[in-house]
C-alpha positions as CSV (number, residue, x, y, z in Angstrom):
1,X,97.0,42.8,-12.5
2,X,95.3,44.1,-9.4
3,X,97.1,45.2,-6.3
4,X,95.6,42.3,-4.4
5,X,96.9,39.8,-6.8
6,X,100.3,41.4,-6.7
7,X,100.4,41.1,-2.9
8,X,99.4,37.4,-3.1
9,X,102.1,36.8,-5.8
10,X,104.9,38.4,-3.8
11,X,103.9,37.2,-0.3
12,X,106.8,35.1,1.0
13,X,106.6,32.2,3.4
14,X,108.4,32.6,6.7
15,X,111.6,30.7,5.8
16,X,112.0,32.8,2.6
17,X,111.5,36.0,4.6
18,X,114.3,34.9,6.9
19,X,116.6,34.1,4.0
20,X,115.7,37.4,2.3
21,X,116.6,39.2,5.5
22,X,119.9,37.4,5.7
23,X,120.7,38.1,2.1
24,X,119.9,41.8,2.4
25,X,122.0,42.0,5.6
26,X,124.8,40.2,3.9
27,X,124.8,42.4,0.8
28,X,124.7,45.5,3.0
29,X,127.7,44.3,5.1
30,X,129.8,43.3,2.2
31,X,129.2,46.6,0.2
32,X,129.9,48.6,3.4
33,X,133.1,46.7,3.9
34,X,134.1,47.4,0.3
35,X,133.2,51.1,0.7
36,X,135.2,51.2,4.0
37,X,138.2,49.8,2.2
38,X,138.0,52.2,-0.8
39,X,137.6,55.2,1.5
40,X,140.1,54.4,4.3
41,X,142.9,52.8,2.2
42,X,143.8,56.0,0.3
43,X,143.4,58.1,3.5
44,X,145.4,56.0,6.1
45,X,147.4,53.6,3.9
46,X,148.2,49.9,4.3
47,X,149.8,50.3,7.7
48,X,146.4,50.7,9.3
49,X,144.9,47.6,7.5
50,X,145.2,45.3,10.5
51,X,143.1,47.5,12.7
52,X,141.0,50.0,10.8
53,X,139.8,47.7,8.0
54,X,140.7,44.1,8.7
55,X,138.7,43.8,11.9
56,X,135.5,44.7,10.1
57,X,136.3,42.5,7.2
58,X,136.9,39.5,9.5
59,X,133.5,40.0,11.1
60,X,131.8,40.2,7.7
61,X,133.7,37.2,6.4
62,X,131.8,35.0,8.8
63,X,128.5,35.5,7.0
64,X,129.1,32.9,4.2
65,X,130.0,30.4,6.9
66,X,126.8,31.1,8.8
67,X,124.9,30.8,5.6
68,X,126.4,27.4,4.9
69,X,125.6,26.1,8.3
70,X,122.0,27.2,8.6
71,X,120.8,27.3,4.9
72,X,123.0,24.8,2.9
73,X,123.8,22.0,5.3
74,X,120.1,21.4,6.0
75,X,119.4,21.0,2.3
76,X,122.8,19.7,1.1
77,X,123.4,19.5,-2.7
78,X,126.7,18.6,-4.3
79,X,126.4,21.9,-6.3
80,X,126.8,23.7,-3.0
81,X,130.0,21.9,-2.0
82,X,132.3,24.5,-3.4
83,X,130.5,27.4,-1.7
84,X,130.7,25.5,1.6
85,X,134.4,24.8,1.2
86,X,135.0,28.5,0.2
87,X,133.1,29.8,3.3
88,X,135.3,27.6,5.6
89,X,138.4,28.7,3.7
90,X,137.7,32.4,4.2
91,X,137.1,32.0,7.9
92,X,140.4,30.1,8.2
93,X,142.2,32.8,6.2
94,X,140.9,35.5,8.5
95,X,141.2,33.8,11.9
96,X,143.8,31.1,11.3
97,X,146.2,33.0,9.1
98,X,145.8,36.8,9.2
99,X,145.0,37.0,12.9
100,X,148.0,34.7,13.7
101,X,150.4,36.7,11.6
102,X,149.1,40.3,11.7
103,X,152.2,41.7,10.0
104,X,151.2,40.2,6.6
105,X,148.0,42.2,6.8
106,X,150.0,45.3,5.8
107,X,150.9,43.7,2.5
108,X,149.3,45.0,-0.7
109,X,147.9,41.5,-1.5
110,X,145.7,41.6,1.6
111,X,144.0,44.8,0.3
112,X,143.4,43.0,-3.0
113,X,142.0,40.0,-1.1
114,X,139.5,42.1,0.8
115,X,138.5,43.9,-2.4
116,X,137.9,40.7,-4.4
117,X,135.9,39.0,-1.6
118,X,133.8,42.1,-1.0
119,X,133.0,42.3,-4.7
120,X,132.2,38.6,-5.0
121,X,129.9,38.4,-2.0
122,X,128.4,41.8,-2.5
123,X,127.2,40.6,-5.9
124,X,126.2,37.2,-4.6
125,X,124.0,38.4,-1.7
126,X,122.4,41.2,-3.9
127,X,121.6,38.7,-6.6
128,X,119.9,36.2,-4.3
129,X,118.0,39.0,-2.4
130,X,116.5,40.1,-5.7
131,X,115.8,36.5,-6.7
132,X,113.8,35.8,-3.5
133,X,112.0,39.1,-3.3
134,X,111.1,39.6,-7.0
135,X,111.6,36.1,-8.5
136,X,113.9,37.8,-11.0
137,X,117.0,40.1,-11.1
138,X,118.2,43.0,-13.2
139,X,120.1,41.8,-16.2
140,X,123.4,43.4,-15.1
141,X,123.2,41.7,-11.7
142,X,122.5,38.4,-13.4
143,X,125.5,38.9,-15.7
144,X,127.7,39.8,-12.7
145,X,126.7,36.8,-10.7
146,X,128.0,34.3,-13.2
147,X,130.9,36.3,-14.7
148,X,132.5,38.1,-11.7
149,X,134.8,35.1,-11.2
150,X,136.9,36.1,-14.2
151,X,138.1,39.0,-12.0
152,X,137.6,37.9,-8.4
153,X,138.9,34.3,-8.5
154,X,142.4,35.0,-10.0
155,X,142.8,38.0,-7.5
156,X,141.8,35.8,-4.6
157,X,144.0,32.9,-5.6
158,X,147.1,35.0,-6.2
159,X,146.5,37.0,-3.0
160,X,146.0,33.9,-0.9
161,X,149.1,32.2,-2.3
162,X,151.3,35.3,-1.6
163,X,149.9,35.6,2.0
164,X,150.6,32.0,2.7
165,X,154.1,32.3,1.3
166,X,154.7,35.4,3.5
167,X,153.5,33.4,6.6
168,X,156.2,30.8,6.1
169,X,158.9,33.2,7.3
170,X,157.1,33.5,10.7
171,X,156.5,29.8,11.3
172,X,159.0,27.5,13.1
173,X,161.3,25.6,10.8
174,X,160.2,22.0,10.1
175,X,157.0,22.4,12.2
176,X,153.8,20.7,11.3
177,X,152.3,24.1,10.7
178,X,155.0,25.0,8.2
179,X,154.7,21.7,6.4
180,X,150.9,22.2,6.2
181,X,151.2,25.7,4.8
182,X,153.7,24.4,2.2
183,X,151.4,21.6,1.2
184,X,148.5,24.0,0.9
185,X,150.6,26.4,-1.1
186,X,151.5,23.6,-3.6
187,X,147.9,22.4,-3.7
188,X,146.5,25.8,-4.8
189,X,147.3,25.4,-8.5
190,X,145.5,22.0,-9.1
191,X,142.6,23.2,-6.8
192,X,142.4,26.4,-8.8
193,X,142.2,24.4,-12.1
194,X,139.2,22.4,-10.8
195,X,137.6,25.4,-9.3
196,X,137.8,27.2,-12.6
197,X,136.2,24.3,-14.4
198,X,133.4,24.4,-11.8
199,X,132.8,28.1,-12.4
200,X,132.7,27.6,-16.2
201,X,130.3,24.7,-15.8
202,X,128.1,26.8,-13.5
203,X,128.1,29.7,-15.9
204,X,127.2,27.4,-18.8
205,X,124.3,25.8,-16.9
206,X,122.8,28.8,-15.3
207,X,123.7,31.7,-17.5
208,X,124.8,30.8,-21.0
209,X,122.1,28.2,-21.6
210,X,119.4,30.7,-20.5
211,X,120.8,33.4,-22.8
212,X,120.9,31.0,-25.7
213,X,117.3,30.0,-25.1
214,X,116.2,33.7,-25.0
215,X,118.0,34.4,-28.3
216,X,116.7,31.3,-30.1
């Protein structure tokens, strides 16, 4: 294939260039956040998590929410509902929970939470950046995109439940906020069950079925 034909093939329309730029930026931020955690945590310990690491994580955590507002609400699909809800949840965790009760940010589970979200979204944005730019992805990235939930989702669920439980000791007794946190805590298990079914269905539709067709 000539160079001219290749340029025509990979020339992206403006809206895809914008999405590509956002995905590349998102991937860079999430991998940098993970690197910052892995470097600073052994050096400074958990007591510096609220300032040295958490502040950067909270800023990066906004990227999925921005992505939902500008790129998913405009072309809403029911298949995007979980990612939209998840983007809202992570913003609430950062600014409604951790920022309100900074003492819990020193707990080990918060480090695990940061690690799991950085890994999930680092893979997510890298995968879609490759998809848009090259119309394909490396096999290992394709595998990670639809299998990382076996590690990241249990870590996120357990970490979030522990952090919510820790927050209860700082909320006024019998307040609406305390009741809301208790209700949310109890709702995590059934929500996690349906979320897991969603991840399995997505993997079956977008990964397993393709692998089976290739091996047929």
